[in-house]
C-alpha positions in Angstrom: -52.0 42.9 39.5 -49.7 45.2 42.3 -46.5 46.2 41.9 -45.5 43.0 44.3 -46.7 40.4 41.9 -44.8 42.2 39.3 -41.7 41.9 40.2 -42.2 38.6 41.9 -43.5 37.9 37.4 -40.7 39.5 36.7 -38.4 37.4 39.0 -39.8 34.7 38.3 -39.3 35.4 34.8 -35.6 36.2 35.1 -34.9 33.1 36.8 -36.7 30.7 33.7 -34.5 32.8 31.8 -31.9 32.1 33.5 -32.2 27.9 34.0 -32.9 28.6 30.9 -29.7 30.2 29.5 -27.9 27.8 32.3 -29.3 24.8 30.0 -28.8 26.5 26.8 -25.0 26.7 27.9 -24.5 23.0 29.6 -26.2 21.7 26.1 -23.8 23.6 24.2 -21.3 22.5 26.5 -22.0 18.9 25.9 -22.8 19.6 22.6 -18.9 21.1 22.6 -18.0 17.9 23.7 -19.7 15.5 21.8 -18.0 17.4 19.4 -14.8 17.6 19.8 -14.8 13.2 20.8 -16.6 12.9 17.0 -13.8 15.0 16.0 -11.1 13.4 17.4 -12.7 9.7 16.8 -12.6 11.1 13.6 -9.0 12.8 13.7 -7.7 9.3 14.5 -9.9 7.6 12.3 -8.1 9.9 9.1 -4.8 9.2 11.0 -5.2 5.5 11.3 -6.8 5.5 7.3 -3.3 7.6 6.7 -1.7 5.3 8.5 -3.1 2.1 6.5 -2.5 4.1 3.6 0.8 4.7 3.7 1.7 1.6 4.8 -0.4 -0.3 1.7 1.9 2.9 -0.5 5.0 1.5 1.3 4.7 -2.3 0.5 3.6 -1.2 -3.0 6.9 -0.1 -3.7 8.8 -2.4 -2.4 6.8 -5.0 -4.8 7.4 -1.6 -7.3 11.1 -2.5 -6.7 11.4 -6.0 -5.8 9.7 -6.7 -8.7 11.5 -4.4 -11.3 14.7 -6.0 -9.7 12.6 -8.9 -10.9 12.8 -7.5 -14.3 16.0 -6.4 -14.4 17.6 -9.5 -13.3 15.6 -11.7 -15.7 16.7 -9.7 -18.4 20.2 -10.5 -17.6 19.8 -14.1 -17.4 18.3 -13.6 -20.9 21.2 -11.6 -22.4 23.6 -13.8 -20.5 21.8 -16.9 -22.4 21.4 -15.3 -25.7 25.0 -14.7 -25.6 25.7 -18.3 -24.5 24.2 -19.3 -27.5 25.2 -17.2 -30.1 29.0 -17.9 -28.5 28.3 -21.7 -28.7 26.9 -21.5 -32.4 29.4 -19.9 -33.3 31.8 -21.8 -31.7 30.4 -25.0 -33.6 30.3 -22.6 -36.5 33.8 -22.4 -36.8 34.5 -26.1 -35.7 31.9 -27.1 -39.1 34.0 -24.7 -41.4 37.5 -26.8 -39.7 35.7 -29.9 -40.4 34.8 -28.9 -44.0 37.9 -27.6 -45.1 39.6 -30.9 -42.5 37.4 -33.0 -44.8 38.4 -31.2 -48.1 42.0 -30.9 -48.1 41.6 -34.3 -47.8 39.3 -35.2 -50.4 42.0 -33.2 -52.8 45.1 -35.7 -51.3 42.7 -38.8 -52.0 42.7 -37.1 -55.4 45.9 -36.7 -56.0 46.5 -39.8 -54.8 44.4 -41.2 -56.8 45.0 -39.1 -60.3 49.0 -40.5 -59.3 47.2 -44.3 -59.1 45.6 -43.4 -62.2 48.9 -42.2 -63.3 50.6 -44.9 -62.5 48.3 -48.0 -63.4 48.7 -46.1 -67.4 52.5 -45.3 -67.6 52.6 -49.4 -66.1 49.9 -50.3 -69.0 51.4 -48.2 -71.7 55.2 -49.8 -70.4 54.0 -52.8 -70.5 52.0 -52.9 -73.9 55.0 -51.4 -75.0 57.1 -54.7 -74.1 54.7 -56.8 -75.7 54.8 -54.3 -79.1 58.6 -55.1 -78.9 58.1 -58.5 -78.1 55.8 -59.2 -80.8 58.1 -57.7 -83.4 61.1 -58.9 -82.2 59.1 -62.3 -82.4 57.5 -61.9 -85.4 61.7 -60.4 -86.7 62.6 -63.9 -85.4 59.2 -65.8 -87.7 60.1 -63.7 -90.9 64.0 -65.0 -90.3 63.1 -68.5 -89.7 60.7 -68.4 -93.0 62.8 -67.1 -94.8 65.9 -69.5 -94.5 63.5 -71.8 -94.9 62.6 -70.9 -98.6 66.0 -69.8 -99.3 67.2 -73.9 -97.6 64.2 -75.1 -100.3 
């Protein structure tokens, strides 16, 4: 080979290498663009996923707060209902105790009235018996007197 041919072959080899370098640079540029685009898409997806997750977390927190408030309100309502029931029961117990005392007092008064009535009947009966005994004794005495006079007169 001659030197001119060799220089031409070298130049062609250099041109081929330069073309290959350009192609590789273009490929690197295209790959870099694709990678940046993929990273951008991926970052957008991550951002959207984080946004969705943050939104879901916020919704869950709100739901927890609402449920806690409902639970607390239910507890307060239950406590109020229990207090109302206890108050009503204690009032009913007090009312029943008062009724028992009133009935006991009425029963005692009735017992005293009955005892007084029985005593009055016993006293009246005793007085009647005493009167009847006096009448019987007086009648016997008269009868004995009449018999004694009748026997004296005969």
